[in-house]
C-alpha positions in Angstrom: -14.8 -7.2 25.8 -18.2 -7.7 24.2 -19.6 -4.9 22.0 -23.3 -4.7 21.3 -23.1 -3.9 17.6 -21.8 -6.0 14.7 -19.2 -4.8 12.2 -20.5 -7.0 9.5 -24.0 -5.5 10.1 -22.5 -2.0 9.6 -21.2 -3.1 6.1 -24.5 -4.7 5.2 -26.5 -1.7 6.3 -24.3 0.7 4.4 -24.6 -1.2 1.2 -28.4 -1.3 1.5 -28.8 2.3 2.5 -26.4 3.7 -0.1 -27.3 1.3 -2.9 -27.3 3.9 -5.7 -24.4 6.1 -4.4 -20.9 5.9 -5.7 -18.7 3.8 -3.5 -15.3 3.2 -5.0 -13.4 5.0 -7.7 -9.9 4.4 -9.2 -8.8 7.9 -10.0 -8.9 8.2 -13.8 -10.5 4.7 -13.9 -13.5 2.7 -12.9 -16.3 3.7 -10.5 -18.4 1.2 -8.6 -21.6 2.1 -6.8 -22.6 0.4 -3.6 -24.9 -2.0 -5.6 -21.9 -2.9 -7.8 -19.8 -3.7 -4.8 -22.5 -5.9 -3.4 -22.8 -7.8 -6.7 -19.0 -8.4 -6.8 -18.9 -9.4 -3.2 -21.6 -12.0 -4.0 -19.6 -13.4 -6.9 -16.5 -13.7 -4.8 -18.6 -15.5 -2.2 -19.7 -17.9 -4.9 -16.1 -18.4 -6.0 -14.9 -19.1 -2.4 -17.8 -21.4 -1.6 -17.5 -23.5 -4.7 -13.7 -23.7 -4.3 -14.2 -25.3 -0.9 -13.1 -22.3 1.2 -14.5 -22.5 4.8 -15.1 -19.9 7.4 -11.9 -19.2 9.3 -9.7 -20.0 6.3 -7.0 -17.5 5.4 -7.2 -15.5 2.2 -4.2 -13.2 1.3 -4.6 -10.0 -0.6 -1.6 -8.1 -2.1 -1.8 -5.2 -4.5 -1.9 -1.4 -4.8 -4.9 0.4 -3.4 -7.8 0.0 -5.8 -11.5 -0.5 -6.0 -11.1 -4.3 -6.6 -8.7 -4.6 -3.6 -11.4 -3.1 -1.4 -14.1 -5.3 -2.9 -12.0 -8.4 -2.3 -11.3 -7.5 1.3 -15.0 -6.9 2.0 -15.9 -10.2 0.3 -13.4 -12.1 2.4 -14.5 -10.9 5.8 -18.3 -10.9 5.0 -17.8 -14.6 3.9 -16.3 -15.3 7.4 -12.8 -16.0 6.1 -9.7 -14.3 7.6 -8.2 -11.5 5.5 -4.4 -11.4 5.3 -3.6 -8.0 3.7 0.0 -7.9 2.5 1.7 -4.5 1.8 2.4 -4.2 -2.0 5.8 -2.7 -1.2 7.1 -5.9 0.4 9.7 -7.8 -1.6 8.7 -11.0 -3.3 10.4 -13.2 -0.7 8.5 -11.4 2.1 5.2 -12.0 0.2 6.1 -15.7 -0.2 6.9 -16.0 3.5 3.7 -14.3 4.7 1.5 -16.4 2.4 3.2 -19.5 3.7 3.3 -18.5 7.4 -0.4 -17.4 7.4 -1.4 -20.7 5.7 -3.4 -18.8 3.2 -5.4 -21.0 0.8 -5.8 -18.3 -1.9 -3.8 -15.2 -2.9 -5.6 -12.3 -4.6 -2.9 -10.3 -6.3 -2.4 -7.1 -8.4 -0.8 -7.2 -11.8 2.4 -5.5 -10.9 2.9 -7.7 -7.8 2.1 -10.9 -9.7 4.9 -10.3 -12.2 7.6 -10.6 -9.5 6.1 -13.6 -7.6 7.0 -17.3 -7.9 4.1 -19.6 -7.3 6.5 -22.5 -6.6 7.7 -20.7 -3.5 4.1 -20.9 -2.2 3.5 -24.6 -2.4 0.4 -24.7 -0.2 -1.6 -22.2 -2.1 -4.6 -23.7 -3.9 -4.8 -20.8 -6.3 -3.8 -17.3 -7.3 -6.6 -14.9 -8.3 -6.1 -11.5 -10.1 -7.6 -8.5 -8.4 -8.4 -6.7 -11.7 -10.8 -9.2 -13.2 -10.7 -12.1 -10.8 -9.0 -14.3 -13.4 -7.2 -17.4 -12.1 -3.7 -17.6 -13.6 -2.7 -20.4 -11.1 -5.1 -23.1 -9.9 -4.2 -26.2 -8.1 -7.8 -27.1 -7.4 -10.3 -28.4 -9.8 -13.1 -26.9 -7.7 -11.5 -23.4 -8.0 -11.1 -23.8 -11.8 -14.7 -24.9 -12.2 -16.0 -22.1 -10.0 -14.2 -19.4 -12.0 -15.2 -20.9 -15.4 -18.8 -21.0 -14.4 -19.0 -18.0 -12.1 -21.5 -15.9 -14.1 -23.7 -19.0 -14.7 -23.8 -19.9 -11.0 -24.6 -16.3 -10.1 -27.4 -16.2 -12.7 -29.0 -19.4 -11.3 -28.8 -18.0 -7.8 -30.4 -14.7 -8.8 -32.6 -15.4 -11.8 -34.4 -12.0 -11.8 -32.0 -9.3 -10.5 -29.7 -8.7 -7.6 -31.5 -6.5 -5.1 -30.8 -4.9 -1.7 -32.8 -7.6 0.0 -30.4 -10.2 -1.4 -27.6 -8.7 0.7 -27.4 -10.8 3.9 -24.2 -11.7 5.6 -23.7 -13.9 8.6 -22.8 -11.8 11.7 -19.6 -12.3 13.5 -18.8 -13.1 17.1 -16.8 -10.3 18.9 -13.7 -12.4 19.5 -13.7 -14.1 16.0 -10.4 -13.5 14.1 -11.0 -11.0 11.2 -7.5 -10.0 10.0 -3.9 -11.2 10.3 -1.9 -8.0 9.6 1.8 -8.4 9.2 3.7 -5.5 10.6 6.2 -3.8 8.3 8.5 -3.4 11.2 11.5 -1.2 11.8 13.4 -4.1 13.3 13.4 -6.2 10.2 11.1 -8.9 11.5 7.4 -9.1 10.5 4.9 -10.6 13.0 1.3 -11.5 12.2 -1.0 -9.4 14.3 -4.3 -11.1 14.9 -7.1 -8.6 15.1 -10.6 -9.7 16.1 -13.8 -8.2 14.9 -14.0 -6.5 18.3 -11.0 -4.4 17.5 -12.1 -3.4 14.0 -15.6 -2.5 15.3 -14.2 -0.4 18.2 -11.9 1.5 15.9 -14.6 2.2 13.3 -17.1 3.3 16.0 -14.5 5.7 17.4 -14.1 7.3 14.0 -17.9 7.6 13.7 -18.0 9.2 17.1 -15.2 11.7 16.5 -14.9 12.6 12.8 -18.3 13.1 11.2 -18.4 11.8 7.6 -21.7 11.7 5.9 -23.0 9.5 3.1 -21.7 10.8 -0.3 -18.7 12.5 1.2 -15.4 11.9 -0.7 -12.4 10.3 0.9 -9.0 9.9 -0.8 -7.2 6.7 0.1 -3.5 7.5 0.0 -2.1 5.3 2.8 -1.6 1.6 1.8 -4.7 -0.4 2.6 -2.4 -3.3 3.7 -1.6 -1.2 6.8 -4.3 -0.7 9.4 -4.0 3.1 9.6 -5.3 3.5 6.0 -7.5 0.5 6.3 -9.3 2.0 9.3 -9.5 5.7 8.7 -10.0 5.7 5.0 -11.6 2.4 4.0 -13.5 0.7 6.8 -14.8 3.9 8.4 -15.4 5.5 5.0 -17.3 2.6 3.6 -19.5 2.1 6.7 -20.3 5.8 6.6 -21.5 5.6 3.0 -18.6 7.7 1.7 -17.2 7.7 -1.8 -13.7 6.3 -1.6 -11.1 7.4 -4.2 -7.9 5.5 -4.9 -5.0 7.4 -6.5 -3.5 4.0 -7.6 0.0 5.6 -7.6 2.5 7.3 -5.3 0.8 10.4 -3.8 3.4 13.0 -4.9 2.7 16.7 -4.1 1.8 17.2 -7.8 -0.6 14.3 -8.0 -2.2 15.4 -4.7 -2.7 19.0 -5.9 -4.3 17.8 -9.2 -6.5 15.1 -7.8 -7.6 16.9 -4.6 -8.9 19.9 -6.6 -11.2 17.5 -8.4 -12.2 15.2 -5.6 -12.4 17.7 -2.7 -12.1 15.1 0.1 -13.8 15.6 3.4 -11.1 13.8 5.5 -7.5 13.2 4.7 -5.4 10.6 6.5 -1.7 10.6 5.7 1.8 10.3 7.1 3.6 13.4 8.3 6.1 13.4 5.5 3.4 14.2 2.9 2.2 17.3 4.9 5.7 18.4 5.5 6.8 18.2 1.9 3.7 20.0 0.6 4.0 22.8 3.1 7.7 23.3 2.4 7.6 23.0 -1.4 4.0 23.9 -2.4 2.6 26.3 0.1 5.3 28.5 1.7 6.9 29.4 -1.6 3.6 30.5 -3.1 3.0 33.0 -0.3 6.4 34.7 -0.7 9.6 32.9 -1.8 11.9 34.8 0.6 9.3 34.8 3.4 8.7 31.1 2.9 12.3 30.3 3.9 11.9 32.2 7.1 8.3 31.5 8.3 9.1 28.3 10.2 11.5 30.3 12.4 9.5 33.6 12.8 7.7 33.8 16.2 5.3 36.6 15.3 3.4 36.7 12.0 0.5 39.1 11.2 -3.0 37.7 11.1 -3.3 38.7 7.5 -0.3 36.6 6.5 -1.5 33.7 8.6 -4.9 33.7 6.9 -3.3 33.9 3.5 -1.1 30.9 4.2 -4.0 28.9 5.7 -6.1 29.7 2.6 -3.3 28.5 0.3 -2.9 25.3 2.3 -6.6 24.6 2.3 -6.7 25.0 -1.5 -3.8 22.6 -2.0 -5.7 19.9 -0.1 -9.0 20.5 -1.9 -10.5 23.2 0.3 -13.3 21.0 1.6 -11.9 18.9 4.4 -13.0 18.6 8.0 -9.5 17.7 9.2 -6.2 16.1 8.1 -5.3 13.1 10.3 -1.6 12.6 10.6 -0.1 9.4 11.9 2.2 6.5 11.4 5.4 8.4 12.2 6.6 11.3 14.4 5.5 14.8 13.2 8.2 17.4 12.6 7.9 19.7 15.7 8.5 23.0 13.9 6.1 22.2 11.1 3.5 21.3 13.6 4.0 24.4 15.6 3.6 26.4 12.4 0.4 24.6 11.5 -1.0 25.3 15.0 -0.1 29.0 14.7 -2.0 29.4 11.4 -5.0 27.4 12.9 -4.7 24.7 10.2 -7.2 21.8 10.9 -4.8 19.0 11.5 -4.8 16.3 14.2 -2.5 13.5 15.3 -3.5 9.8 15.5 -1.2 7.6 17.5 -1.5 3.9 17.5 -0.1 0.5 16.6 -1.1 -2.3 14.3 -1.6 -4.3 17.6 -4.5 -2.0 18.4 -6.0 -1.9 14.9 -4.6 0.9 15.2 -6.1 3.6 17.5 -4.7 4.3 20.9 -4.8 8.1 21.1 -6.5 10.8 19.0 -8.3 14.1 19.6 -10.4 16.3 17.3 -8.2 19.1 15.8 -10.0 21.8 17.8 -9.0 20.0 21.1 -5.5 18.9 20.2 -2.7 20.2 22.4 0.5 21.2 20.6 3.1 18.3 20.5 0.5 15.9 21.9 -1.0 12.9 20.1 -4.3 13.6 21.8 -6.1 11.8 24.6 -6.7 8.0 25.0 -9.4 6.8 22.7 -12.8 5.5 23.8 -12.9 1.9 25.1 -9.1 2.1 25.7 -7.1 3.0 28.8 -3.4 3.8 29.0 -0.8 4.7 31.6 2.9 5.5 31.8 5.3 3.3 33.7 7.0 6.1 35.6 7.1 7.5 39.2 5.4 10.6 37.8 3.8 10.2 34.5 3.3 14.0 34.1 7.0 14.8 34.4 9.1 11.7 34.0 8.9 9.8 30.7 8.3 6.1 30.9 6.9 3.3 28.6 3.3 3.8 27.5 1.1 0.8 28.1 -2.5 0.3 27.1 -5.4 -2.1 27.0 -9.0 -2.2 25.9 -11.4 -3.2 23.1 -8.9 -2.3 20.3 -6.3 -4.7 21.5 -5.2 -7.7 19.3 -5.6 -11.3 20.2 -1.8 -11.9 19.9 0.8 -12.7 17.2 -0.1 -15.6 14.9 1.8 -18.7 15.8 4.1 -16.8 18.1 3.0 -17.1 21.7 6.5 -16.1 23.0 6.4 -12.7 21.1 2.8 -12.2 22.4 4.0 -12.7 26.0 6.8 -10.2 25.5 4.4 -7.4 24.6 1.2 -8.2 26.6 1.7 -8.7 30.3 -0.3 -10.9 32.7 -2.6 -8.0 33.5 -3.5 -7.5 29.8 -1.4 -4.3 29.3 0.2 -3.9 25.8 3.7 -2.5 26.1 3.9 -0.1 23.2 7.7 0.4 23.2 7.2 4.2 23.2 8.4 6.5 25.9 5.7 9.1 26.9 4.3 11.4 29.5 0.6 12.1 30.2 -0.4 15.6 31.5 -3.1 16.3 34.1 -5.7 16.8 31.4 -5.0 13.4 29.9 -3.0 14.6 26.8 -0.4 12.0 25.8 3.1 13.2 24.6 5.3 10.6 22.8 9.0 11.2 23.4 10.4 8.5 21.2 10.9 4.7 20.9 12.3 2.9 23.9 14.7 1.0 21.7 15.8 4.3 19.9 16.7 5.9 23.2 20.5 6.7 23.2 22.2 6.3 26.6 25.5 8.1 26.9 28.3 7.0 29.3 27.4 9.9 31.6 23.9 8.4 32.0 22.0 11.0 29.9 18.9 9.8 28.0 18.7 11.2 24.5 15.7 10.9 22.2 17.1 11.1 18.7 13.7 11.9 17.1 13.7 15.3 18.9 17.1 16.3 17.5 16.2 15.0 14.0 13.0 17.0 14.0 15.0 20.2 14.4 17.8 19.2 12.0 15.3 18.3 9.2 14.1 21.9 9.1 17.6 23.3 8.4 18.7 24.3 4.9 19.1 21.6 2.4 18.4 18.7 4.8 15.9 16.2 3.4 16.0 13.8 6.3 18.4 12.7 9.0 19.3 10.1 11.6 21.1 10.6 14.9 23.2 7.7 16.0 25.6 7.1 18.9 29.2 6.1 18.0 32.0 5.8 20.6 29.8 7.8 23.0 29.5 10.7 20.5 26.4 11.7 18.6 26.7 11.6 14.8 24.2 13.0 12.3 23.6 11.0 9.2 22.1 13.5 6.7 20.5 12.7 3.3 20.7 16.2 1.7 18.1 17.8 -0.6 20.7 17.9 -3.4 18.2 19.1 -6.1 17.3 22.2 -4.0 21.0 22.8 -3.2 22.2 22.5 -6.8 19.2 24.6 -8.0 20.6 27.4 -5.8 24.1 27.0 -7.3 25.7 25.0 -4.5 28.3 22.4 -5.4 29.4 19.5 -3.2 32.0 21.5 -1.1 29.3 24.2 -0.6 26.9 21.6 0.6 29.5 20.2 3.1 30.0 23.8 4.4 26.3 24.4 4.8 25.9 21.2 6.7 28.7 22.1 9.1 27.0 25.5 9.7 23.7 23.5 10.3 25.6 21.4 12.9 26.9 24.4 14.7 23.6 26.2 14.7 21.8 23.0 15.9 24.3 22.6 18.8 23.4 26.2 20.0 19.8 24.9 20.5 20.8 21.7 22.3 21.9 21.0 25.8 25.6 20.2 26.4 25.0 16.4 26.8 23.3 16.1 23.3 25.7 18.0 21.1 26.4 16.7 17.6 30.0 15.8 17.3 30.1 15.4 13.5 27.9 14.8 10.5 28.1 12.4 7.5 26.3 13.0 4.3 24.4 9.9 3.2 24.1 9.3 -0.6 20.5 8.0 -0.8 17.2 8.2 0.9 17.0 6.1 4.1 15.2 2.8 3.7 11.7 3.0 5.3 8.7 0.9 6.3 5.4 1.3 4.5 4.3 3.9 7.0 7.5 5.9 6.3 9.4 5.1 9.5 13.1 4.8 8.9 14.5 1.4 9.4 17.0 2.6 12.0 18.6 -0.8 12.7 20.1 -0.7 9.2 22.2 2.4 10.0 23.6 1.9 13.5 27.0 0.7 12.3 27.7 3.3 9.6 31.5 3.9 9.4 33.4 7.1 8.7 
């Protein structure tokens, strides 16, 4: 699918138009203006060119979100090389494997990541470059060593007067050219390299421009890992091409850090996983309104307009008080928390997608979002449900369009398994689509629990209810010997703070189980529960790695 615009042209235009505006800030650290970004991009281009890197070569980037991570990524794709962003949360052996599998020639790496890596495990790399100052701790190429040692000198010869907006000129891409290989974090334990062309990136960014409404100078906080396409698209690529000022927290976005930084930054859009919103509402907002009331609000059907407005005001303040909307994605949203947000008219929306679509498949503006839906199918995409009646009977959601990947890198068999002969991507999610086009995700096909009586059970729906019960931090529903078992990671700190000991906690969880069963049909009753001693292991986008817990014993 050919798109008329150029993504590289959008980057070039934004740099020139916003030359003197702030572009990238590490919170409590450095700030780069758009002109500074352009200068650093040019220096990295010089480094790549003199090191013998050619267009189409792979360059891996692994580090925490930062101004220099962003500059490096922009430099790689505007050079015409292929960016291979690697999640900084990956273990060292995963990083080694991705670098080797992608055939990356260089690896740009953050300090904390580099400490744990072993260059001998990546024998084909020509060099390792530090993101912070572009130093080269490992070089297996004389060209790379020379280029780094003489970088400022070469830059000075190329631009003897000064570096100006007119000097910013990047070669424009072809729509189907490969831009990114993004390795999925995966809930199945196996990472695949998703090949995203410029067509996909451009279509996603254009969609954000059409739907969201950032202006030059607006602030955006980048909380989601840039190595994942959700944060890369909504925060970084859209924000930069809109002339926004991107802020990087450079640490885990805890409720305390969010409250402190957002009050100062006052972001215009916020993209995050549901877990962050759920934690902040339960621990930072409801208790501030009224401690006793806060425990009950999620379950109270009728609340006065005055209380609704008070809660909404408190919530807006916690998130900086200046945002257009909060975009939630990457994992299922807790149904009761969402219903509560809808009730107080809080400006949230859901974005549904996959790495394979770079990522957007569905999204609607918060004023148009229907409760429990992930919105309507995005522009330049189409979707349908493989079911006799997609409005009433859940089936697998399939989609195709401009956002779709080229396939999995060096894995044609895996590509054929997800993209059929008519070009439909099989998402692996069960869904329905109502008559107005709103999409409702029911759960993962592979998570579907099928009992001996033939009943289909979506564990995510049960977990959503259980997670709102007293002292439940998170849960997993599994099927054992045709019985449903709830694995529960308790909120022990909260329980102990209220004077509960371990036997008390067991008693409360049994009460939770009985109360939950009253809300569930007979075929999906929870037979027993098991307290789990630690937080469930998750992917970077905070989806639980379910495959690790299917065989938990008594």
